[in-house]
ChimeraX commands (.cxc) that place a marker at each C-alpha (Angstrom):
marker #1 position 0.00,0.00,0.00 radius 0.5
marker #1 position 1.49,3.45,-0.87 radius 0.5
marker #1 position 2.64,5.66,2.02 radius 0.5
marker #1 position 0.05,8.33,1.33 radius 0.5
marker #1 position -2.69,5.71,1.68 radius 0.5
marker #1 position -1.57,5.37,5.30 radius 0.5
marker #1 position -1.82,9.13,5.63 radius 0.5
marker #1 position 1.73,9.67,6.95 radius 0.5
marker #1 position 2.85,13.19,6.25 radius 0.5
marker #1 position 5.47,15.58,7.58 radius 0.5
marker #1 position 5.94,19.29,8.12 radius 0.5
marker #1 position 9.19,21.00,9.05 radius 0.5
marker #1 position 8.84,24.66,9.92 radius 0.5
marker #1 position 10.56,27.51,11.67 radius 0.5
marker #1 position 9.09,30.53,13.40 radius 0.5
marker #1 position 10.11,33.26,15.79 radius 0.5
marker #1 position 8.75,33.77,19.27 radius 0.5
marker #1 position 6.61,36.89,19.43 radius 0.5
marker #1 position 8.74,39.58,21.14 radius 0.5
marker #1 position 5.92,40.30,23.60 radius 0.5
marker #1 position 5.86,36.67,24.71 radius 0.5
marker #1 position 8.10,35.23,27.42 radius 0.5
marker #1 position 10.22,32.20,26.47 radius 0.5
marker #1 position 8.63,30.41,29.44 radius 0.5
marker #1 position 5.53,29.95,27.26 radius 0.5
marker #1 position 7.28,27.00,25.61 radius 0.5
marker #1 position 6.49,24.83,28.64 radius 0.5
marker #1 position 2.82,25.77,28.35 radius 0.5
marker #1 position 2.82,24.99,24.64 radius 0.5
marker #1 position 4.33,21.56,25.28 radius 0.5
marker #1 position 1.98,20.68,28.14 radius 0.5
marker #1 position -1.00,21.38,25.88 radius 0.5
marker #1 position 0.45,19.95,22.66 radius 0.5
marker #1 position 1.79,16.64,23.96 radius 0.5
marker #1 position -1.52,15.03,24.99 radius 0.5
marker #1 position -3.33,16.45,21.96 radius 0.5
marker #1 position -0.65,15.22,19.56 radius 0.5
marker #1 position -0.61,11.78,21.19 radius 0.5
marker #1 position -4.38,11.46,20.68 radius 0.5
marker #1 position -4.02,12.54,17.05 radius 0.5
marker #1 position -1.06,10.24,16.27 radius 0.5
marker #1 position 1.35,13.15,15.79 radius 0.5
marker #1 position 4.99,12.81,16.79 radius 0.5
marker #1 position 8.08,14.91,16.25 radius 0.5
marker #1 position 10.67,17.18,17.74 radius 0.5
marker #1 position 10.55,20.84,18.79 radius 0.5
marker #1 position 13.84,22.72,19.18 radius 0.5
marker #1 position 13.91,26.21,20.67 radius 0.5
marker #1 position 16.92,28.51,20.86 radius 0.5
marker #1 position 15.35,31.24,22.97 radius 0.5
marker #1 position 14.10,33.14,19.95 radius 0.5
marker #1 position 13.33,30.67,17.15 radius 0.5
marker #1 position 11.35,27.46,16.97 radius 0.5
marker #1 position 12.25,24.62,14.62 radius 0.5
marker #1 position 9.72,21.82,14.62 radius 0.5
marker #1 position 9.53,18.61,12.66 radius 0.5
marker #1 position 6.07,17.05,12.82 radius 0.5
marker #1 position 4.89,13.73,11.43 radius 0.5
marker #1 position 1.67,11.78,11.47 radius 0.5
marker #1 position -1.65,11.53,9.67 radius 0.5
marker #1 position -2.07,14.30,7.14 radius 0.5
marker #1 position -5.63,14.84,8.38 radius 0.5
marker #1 position -4.20,15.75,11.80 radius 0.5
marker #1 position -1.15,17.71,10.62 radius 0.5
marker #1 position -2.82,20.16,8.25 radius 0.5
marker #1 position -5.18,21.63,10.89 radius 0.5
marker #1 position -2.31,21.63,13.41 radius 0.5
marker #1 position -0.15,23.70,11.05 radius 0.5
marker #1 position -3.10,26.04,10.55 radius 0.5
marker #1 position -3.30,26.58,14.32 radius 0.5
marker #1 position 0.46,27.18,14.53 radius 0.5
marker #1 position 0.36,29.73,11.71 radius 0.5
marker #1 position -2.53,31.51,13.46 radius 0.5
marker #1 position -0.97,31.38,16.95 radius 0.5
marker #1 position 0.02,34.90,18.06 radius 0.5
marker #1 position 2.99,33.45,19.97 radius 0.5
marker #1 position 4.58,32.59,16.60 radius 0.5
marker #1 position 5.79,35.14,14.07 radius 0.5
marker #1 position 7.23,34.66,10.61 radius 0.5
marker #1 position 6.16,31.02,10.32 radius 0.5
marker #1 position 8.01,29.47,7.39 radius 0.5
marker #1 position 7.34,25.93,6.23 radius 0.5
marker #1 position 10.72,24.63,5.11 radius 0.5
marker #1 position 9.38,21.26,3.97 radius 0.5
marker #1 position 6.17,19.29,3.73 radius 0.5
marker #1 position 5.40,16.04,2.05 radius 0.5
marker #1 position 4.41,12.40,2.17 radius 0.5
marker #1 position 6.39,10.34,4.65 radius 0.5
marker #1 position 7.18,6.67,4.09 radius 0.5
marker #1 position 7.63,5.82,7.78 radius 0.5
marker #1 position 7.88,7.56,11.12 radius 0.5
marker #1 position 11.21,8.88,12.28 radius 0.5
marker #1 position 10.17,9.48,15.90 radius 0.5
marker #1 position 9.18,6.34,17.77 radius 0.5
marker #1 position 10.38,6.99,21.31 radius 0.5
marker #1 position 8.21,9.97,22.11 radius 0.5
marker #1 position 5.12,11.77,20.95 radius 0.5
marker #1 position 6.73,15.21,21.03 radius 0.5
marker #1 position 10.35,15.56,22.00 radius 0.5
marker #1 position 11.75,18.92,23.04 radius 0.5
marker #1 position 15.23,20.35,23.13 radius 0.5
marker #1 position 16.72,23.74,23.85 radius 0.5
marker #1 position 19.97,24.76,22.25 radius 0.5
marker #1 position 22.42,27.61,22.42 radius 0.5
marker #1 position 23.95,26.75,19.04 radius 0.5
marker #1 position 22.39,29.66,17.20 radius 0.5
marker #1 position 24.71,29.35,14.20 radius 0.5
marker #1 position 23.74,25.74,13.46 radius 0.5
marker #1 position 20.05,26.57,13.58 radius 0.5
marker #1 position 20.53,29.76,11.58 radius 0.5
marker #1 position 22.00,27.65,8.77 radius 0.5
marker #1 position 18.73,25.72,8.57 radius 0.5
marker #1 position 16.81,28.86,7.63 radius 0.5
marker #1 position 18.65,29.06,4.32 radius 0.5
marker #1 position 17.63,25.51,3.41 radius 0.5
marker #1 position 14.33,24.13,2.23 radius 0.5
marker #1 position 12.83,20.82,1.23 radius 0.5
marker #1 position 14.47,17.49,1.96 radius 0.5
marker #1 position 17.95,19.04,2.59 radius 0.5
marker #1 position 16.49,21.08,5.47 radius 0.5
marker #1 position 14.94,18.00,7.05 radius 0.5
marker #1 position 18.10,15.95,6.55 radius 0.5
marker #1 position 20.26,18.63,8.21 radius 0.5
marker #1 position 17.83,18.85,11.14 radius 0.5
marker #1 position 17.80,15.07,11.56 radius 0.5
marker #1 position 21.61,15.02,11.47 radius 0.5
marker #1 position 21.68,17.69,14.21 radius 0.5
marker #1 position 19.21,15.72,16.31 radius 0.5
marker #1 position 21.97,13.52,17.77 radius 0.5
marker #1 position 23.54,16.58,19.38 radius 0.5
marker #1 position 20.37,17.74,21.14 radius 0.5
marker #1 position 19.54,16.87,24.74 radius 0.5
marker #1 position 16.01,15.72,23.96 radius 0.5
marker #1 position 13.41,15.69,26.70 radius 0.5
marker #1 position 10.55,13.33,26.10 radius 0.5
marker link #1:1,2 radius 0.2
marker link #1:2,3 radius 0.2
marker link #1:3,4 radius 0.2
marker link #1:4,5 radius 0.2
marker link #1:5,6 radius 0.2
marker link #1:6,7 radius 0.2
marker link #1:7,8 radius 0.2
marker link #1:8,9 radius 0.2
marker link #1:9,10 radius 0.2
marker link #1:10,11 radius 0.2
marker link #1:11,12 radius 0.2
marker link #1:12,13 radius 0.2
marker link #1:13,14 radius 0.2
marker link #1:14,15 radius 0.2
marker link #1:15,16 radius 0.2
marker link #1:16,17 radius 0.2
marker link #1:17,18 radius 0.2
marker link #1:18,19 radius 0.2
marker link #1:19,20 radius 0.2
marker link #1:20,21 radius 0.2
marker link #1:21,22 radius 0.2
marker link #1:22,23 radius 0.2
marker link #1:23,24 radius 0.2
marker link #1:24,25 radius 0.2
marker link #1:25,26 radius 0.2
marker link #1:26,27 radius 0.2
marker link #1:27,28 radius 0.2
marker link #1:28,29 radius 0.2
marker link #1:29,30 radius 0.2
marker link #1:30,31 radius 0.2
marker link #1:31,32 radius 0.2
marker link #1:32,33 radius 0.2
marker link #1:33,34 radius 0.2
marker link #1:34,35 radius 0.2
marker link #1:35,36 radius 0.2
marker link #1:36,37 radius 0.2
marker link #1:37,38 radius 0.2
marker link #1:38,39 radius 0.2
marker link #1:39,40 radius 0.2
marker link #1:40,41 radius 0.2
marker link #1:41,42 radius 0.2
marker link #1:42,43 radius 0.2
marker link #1:43,44 radius 0.2
marker link #1:44,45 radius 0.2
marker link #1:45,46 radius 0.2
marker link #1:46,47 radius 0.2
marker link #1:47,48 radius 0.2
marker link #1:48,49 radius 0.2
marker link #1:49,50 radius 0.2
marker link #1:50,51 radius 0.2
marker link #1:51,52 radius 0.2
marker link #1:52,53 radius 0.2
marker link #1:53,54 radius 0.2
marker link #1:54,55 radius 0.2
marker link #1:55,56 radius 0.2
marker link #1:56,57 radius 0.2
marker link #1:57,58 radius 0.2
marker link #1:58,59 radius 0.2
marker link #1:59,60 radius 0.2
marker link #1:60,61 radius 0.2
marker link #1:61,62 radius 0.2
marker link #1:62,63 radius 0.2
marker link #1:63,64 radius 0.2
marker link #1:64,65 radius 0.2
marker link #1:65,66 radius 0.2
marker link #1:66,67 radius 0.2
marker link #1:67,68 radius 0.2
marker link #1:68,69 radius 0.2
marker link #1:69,70 radius 0.2
marker link #1:70,71 radius 0.2
marker link #1:71,72 radius 0.2
marker link #1:72,73 radius 0.2
marker link #1:73,74 radius 0.2
marker link #1:74,75 radius 0.2
marker link #1:75,76 radius 0.2
marker link #1:76,77 radius 0.2
marker link #1:77,78 radius 0.2
marker link #1:78,79 radius 0.2
marker link #1:79,80 radius 0.2
marker link #1:80,81 radius 0.2
marker link #1:81,82 radius 0.2
marker link #1:82,83 radius 0.2
marker link #1:83,84 radius 0.2
marker link #1:84,85 radius 0.2
marker link #1:85,86 radius 0.2
marker link #1:86,87 radius 0.2
marker link #1:87,88 radius 0.2
marker link #1:88,89 radius 0.2
marker link #1:89,90 radius 0.2
marker link #1:90,91 radius 0.2
marker link #1:91,92 radius 0.2
marker link #1:92,93 radius 0.2
marker link #1:93,94 radius 0.2
marker link #1:94,95 radius 0.2
marker link #1:95,96 radius 0.2
marker link #1:96,97 radius 0.2
marker link #1:97,98 radius 0.2
marker link #1:98,99 radius 0.2
marker link #1:99,100 radius 0.2
marker link #1:100,101 radius 0.2
marker link #1:101,102 radius 0.2
marker link #1:102,103 radius 0.2
marker link #1:103,104 radius 0.2
marker link #1:104,105 radius 0.2
marker link #1:105,106 radius 0.2
marker link #1:106,107 radius 0.2
marker link #1:107,108 radius 0.2
marker link #1:108,109 radius 0.2
marker link #1:109,110 radius 0.2
marker link #1:110,111 radius 0.2
marker link #1:111,112 radius 0.2
marker link #1:112,113 radius 0.2
marker link #1:113,114 radius 0.2
marker link #1:114,115 radius 0.2
marker link #1:115,116 radius 0.2
marker link #1:116,117 radius 0.2
marker link #1:117,118 radius 0.2
marker link #1:118,119 radius 0.2
marker link #1:119,120 radius 0.2
marker link #1:120,121 radius 0.2
marker link #1:121,122 radius 0.2
marker link #1:122,123 radius 0.2
marker link #1:123,124 radius 0.2
marker link #1:124,125 radius 0.2
marker link #1:125,126 radius 0.2
marker link #1:126,127 radius 0.2
marker link #1:127,128 radius 0.2
marker link #1:128,129 radius 0.2
marker link #1:129,130 radius 0.2
marker link #1:130,131 radius 0.2
marker link #1:131,132 radius 0.2
marker link #1:132,133 radius 0.2
marker link #1:133,134 radius 0.2
marker link #1:134,135 radius 0.2
view
């Protein structure tokens, strides 16, 4: 059966934290998103550098498209840019529903902004090994 028949899809996006919003809001976002994403079959990884979000999401397309719509409309996010979206053959995140990592490596993340498509996702996945991921 083709991958899209299973409904697996992925989004990789970046955004900036609204300047009027405290970085402590990330904990609130995670506490709300994790149970919702688990119910919807969405998994992935959110990385935050104190200013920018990079998030790779995967799961059923029917769950991801409305989720991306909510993210784009969320006033805590500015300049939301989808770096990649597409059909996914299999999940990449099996250990957790929504992992989270903070990083101080602003240069490495800044390099991601200049990429798009599969190269952006591949670079992010390569960086993943260096993150201290909290499940």
